[in-house]
Each structure stands twice: as structure tokens, then as C-alpha cells.
N, C-alpha and C positions, 0 to 999 in steps of 0.2 A: 041485665046481661049486655055486654058490649057487642056492638055490631062489628063486622069485618072492617068497615071504613074507620070506625073509631080506634080499633086496634092498630090499623095501619098508620093513622095519624099519630098515635102515641109512639110507635116505633120510629116514625120519621123525626119527631121531636127529639127522641132519645139519641138517634144517630146524629142529628145536627149538633147537639151539645157535645157528643163524643168527638166529632170532627172539629168543632170549635176548640175543644181542649187540646187536640193534637196540633191544630194550626197555630195556636198561640203558645204552645208548650206550657200549659197552665201550671203544672207542678214547678217548673223552672221559674215561671213568673212569680209564683207565690214565694219562692225562696229568695228571689231578688227583692220583693216587697218587704220581706222580713229584714233584709239588710238595711233598707231605708228606715224601717221602724226602729231598728237598733240605733242607727245614727241619730234619729230624732230623740230617743230616750237619753242618749249621752249628752245632748246639747240642752234639752229642755229642763227647766226647774219645775214648771207646772205644765200640766197637759192642756192643750187646746184641742178638744176632740173634733171640732169641725176641720181644723187644719190637718189633723192626723188623718181624717177620712179623705180629704182631698189628696194628701200625699199617697195614700194607699191606692186610691182610684187612679191617680195620675201615673204612679209607678207601674201598676198592672197594665194600664192602657198602652204605655209606651213599650214595655217589654213584649206584650202580646203583639203589638203592631210590628215591632222589629222582627220577631219570629215569623209572622205572616208574610211580610215583604220578602224575607229571606227565602221562604219556601216557594214564593211566586217566581223569584229569580232562578232558583235552583231546581225547578220542577223536573227538568230532564235529567239532571244529575241524581236527584233523589230516586228516580225510577231505576237507576242502575244499582243501587245499594240495597242489600237485604234489610238493613236496619230502618230504611226510610221509604221503601217502595209502597208500603201500605198507608202512607200519609194521604189525607183526603185529596190532594191535588194530583199526584202521580197515579193514584188508584182510580181517579175519575169520579169520585163522589162529590167533588166541588169544582166549580169552574174558576178560571183565573179572575174573571170579572167579580164573582162572589167573594173570592179571597181578597181582591184589591179593595172592594168597598168595605169589607170587614176591617182590613188593616187601616184604611184611611179614616174610618169613623173612630177606631181606637186611638189613632194618632191625635185627632182633634180633641177627643175626650181627655187624653193624657195631657196634652199641652195646655188646654184650657184649665184643667183641674190644678195643675202646677202653677199656672199664671195667677190663679186666685190666691195662692199662697204668697208668692213674690216673684218678681221678674227673674232673679238669679236662678231660682229653682227651675223655672220654665226654660231658661236658657240652657242649663246643664242637661236637663231632661231631653230637650230637642237636639242638643249636640250629640248625646249618646245614640239617639235614633239615627241621626245623619251618618255618624261614623260607622255604625254597625251595618247599615244597609248599603250606603254608597261607597264605602272604602273596604271594610273588612270582608264583606260577602264576595265582591269580585276578586279580591286578592287570594282567596282560599285555594284557587286552582293555579295561582301564579308563583307563590313564594311562601316558605314557612314563616316569614315575617308577618304573615296575616295574623298569627296568634298574638304577636306583640301589638299590632293595631287593635285587634279585638279586645285586648286587655283594658284599653282605655274606656270604652263604654261599659265594660263589665265591672270596672272599679268605681264608676260614678254613683251607683245606688247607695252605697254605704255612706259616702260623704253627702249625698243629696238630702238625707234626713237632717243632718246638722245645718246645712244651708237653709232648709225649710224652716227650722226652728229659730234660727238667728238672723236670717237675711244677709249673712256675710260669708265670704270665703276667706279663710285664713289658715294658720298653721294646723289647727285642729282638724278641719275637714281634709286638709292636705295630707295629714297623717293617716286618716281613715282611708283615703284614696290610695295611698302608697301601700298600705297593708293588703288591701284587696287586689291591687294591681299585681304585686309580686306573687301572691298566693295562687293566682290563676295559672301561672306557668307549670308548676308541678301538677296542678289539678287537670288542666286540659291536655298536657302531654301524656299523663297517665291514661286519659280517655283515648287520645290519639294512638297510644301504644296498642291497646287492646282492640281497637277498631281499624288498625292500619290497613289490613287486607281489604276491608270494605271500602275505606276511603280511597284506596288506590284505584278501585273500579271507576270512581267518579273523577279521578285526577286531583283529589284534594291532597295538598302537601302541608300536613299539620305538625309533623315532628321536626325539630330543629336541624337534624342531619338528613332528614328525608326518609329515615328508616329506624326501626326499634333496635338500636345498637348500644354499645357501651358508652359512646359519646353522648347520645341522647339521655341515657340513664344518669351520667355524670351531671349534665345540666339540670336534670330534675332535682338531684341532691343539692346542687349549688344554689338554685333558686329557693329550695326549701330552707336552707340555712339563712338566706336573706330574709325570707318571710318571718322566721323565728326572731331574728334580730330586730326587725322593724316592729314586730308585735310588742317588744319590750321597751321601745322608745318612750312611751308615756311615763315609765318609771324614772326617767332622767329628769322629769319636770321641765324639759325644754320644749314641750308640746302644748304650751298655753294652758288652758283650763282642762284639757284632756290629760288626766293623770292616773297613774296606777300606784297603789300602795305596795309595800314589800310583799304582802301576802298575795295580792293580785298578780304581781309580776312572777312570783314563784309558781303559782298555779298555771299561769300562761306558759311559762318555760317548760313545765312538766308536760303539758299538752303538746307543746312544740316538739319535745323529745319523742313523743309517740309518733308524730307525723314524720320526723326524721328517721325513725326506726324503719318504717314501712317504705320510705324512699330508698334507704340503703338496702333494704331487702330486695327491692326491684332491681337495683344496680347489681346485686349479687346473683339473683336468679334469672332475671331477664325473661320473665314469662308473662303471658296474658293474665294468669291468675293473680300474680303479684301486682300487676298494673290495675286490675279490677279492685283489689283490696285497697290500694293506695287511693284510688278515686273515691271510694266510700269514706275512707279515713280523712281525706282532705275536706270533704263536705262536713264531716263531724267536727273537724278542727276549726274551720272558720265560724261555724255556728257556736261552738263552745267559747272561742275567744270573744266573740261579740257578747255572749251572755256573761262571761267573766268581767268584761269591761263594765257592763251595766250593773251587775251585782256589786262590784268593787266601788262604783260611784255611789250607789244608794245605801249600801250597808257598811262599807269599810272606811269611807272618808268623812 
């Protein structure tokens, strides 16, 4: 039978890991790591499991660190929003010092793990951390262009896997970067649309026009179209060794039409419900496109 002290220690450990997951946004971190994994599979002809492990550890470390530093900087603003006020820092379950050391250790772990792969991978990983924390985070309360700046570190993980596998940056990782870069605009503006009232409490300016209106909806559709066109570029065979067969391109196009349908529906309805649906569909879209690219490489070419 457990004593009261043992039970309390178990609860403390459980609460710590729950707070760690919130501080690092663990679910988001794993989705980003999946993008790096997809980029690696697209570049690699044979698997190097030790390299892949370093990529996954490094990717998670840097994404987790970015999110932790972000929450340290925005602790007072997070306390103002319903969505974030229960995070470990504004809720008082974790101190800034604890969060800082957690972020710093994750940063070192991430950079070192990527450095063990090659210097280019470590460079791009470190660059994503720097842009996210030092530029994107402060800009969120200054200008809607923060989303444009934030799209750079957000687009790096997909190409990072290719750079890890090859040690080179060229047209192929550039293509992967461009796809994930443009995809982020409809994705994050859909999030910003449904959370606009909460963001306004903290002074965040996330939508391109500053409010959920027709002009913002039009830009969401515009960047959705660009995302679809870019996703089809590998079919032209002008993207080096990153190529799509006709079948792969057709399936990618069909998936893109699904994304476009929900973007157009948001422009028509201009509701939070439509924005929420587009957010979920956009996540499904980028995941499916990555999987289509991988299946097309290994089964169709």
C-alpha cells in the first residue's frame, strides 16, 4: 500500500511531465519532427538509424526550446488570454528560472544532436531557433508581418531532413522549404481567425488586415492556391531528384482541391467554425502531401 508521501511524489512527477508537455508544446513538436522525418525519407536511399535518431532528438529539442523561450517572453501576455492562462508559467506552476534552464538544455541537446549529423543541419536548426525567439516572438504584438517572419523557422524542418541525409542544400530542400513556407499562411491565419478575440486581449496582431474580414479571407484563398501550385512543382522535373509521377501529382492535386474548398468556404461564410475546420484540414493536407511524396518515391518511381 502506498503512503501519502509516495502518492504525492507520483502526482508531482505526473504534473511535471504534464507541464513539460505544455511548455514545449509536445504535440506540435512531434508534428514538426514528422516533417523532418519525411524530408529525410525523401532524400535517403538507405536508412542510417543513428542519423535518424539524432535528427529526431535534435528536432524535438529545438522546437521544444523555441516554444519554452516563447512562453518565458510572453508570460504576462499569456496570462491575459483564456487559451494560454493555464500554461505552467502564467499559472505559477513553474518559475521563469526553471523554464529557462529547461529551454537552454533543450537548445544545447538539439544543436549538439544536429551537429553530430553535419554542420549544415546544425546551422539551419540553430537559425530556426534564433528567428523564432529573437525576431518572430517580439514582432507578434507589433505587426501582422510577424506571421511572414515566423513562416521561415516553421518551414525549415521539412527541408532539414533532406539536408541531414545529404549534407547539402540545393533545389530539392529549397522546394520542400517553399511548400511548407506558403502552407503556413492559410494554416496560421485560420488559427488567427478563430482566436482573434483572444489574441486581441494580449495585443497580438496575427491576421494580415488586423481583423477577420473579407480581405483576410481572400488572402487565405490566395496563399492556398500558391501552396497547391508549389506542391505540384516536382511533377515538372525541374526540382532535381525530388520528383513526382503523374499519379502522385494527380493525388496531390486532388488533396489540394480539398484544401481550397474549405478555404473558399471560409471566405464565403466568414465564421469561426469554418476557420476551425480549415485549420484541421490544413494539418491533414500537409501530412497527406508529405506521405504522397514518400509513397510516390518508393512505390511509383
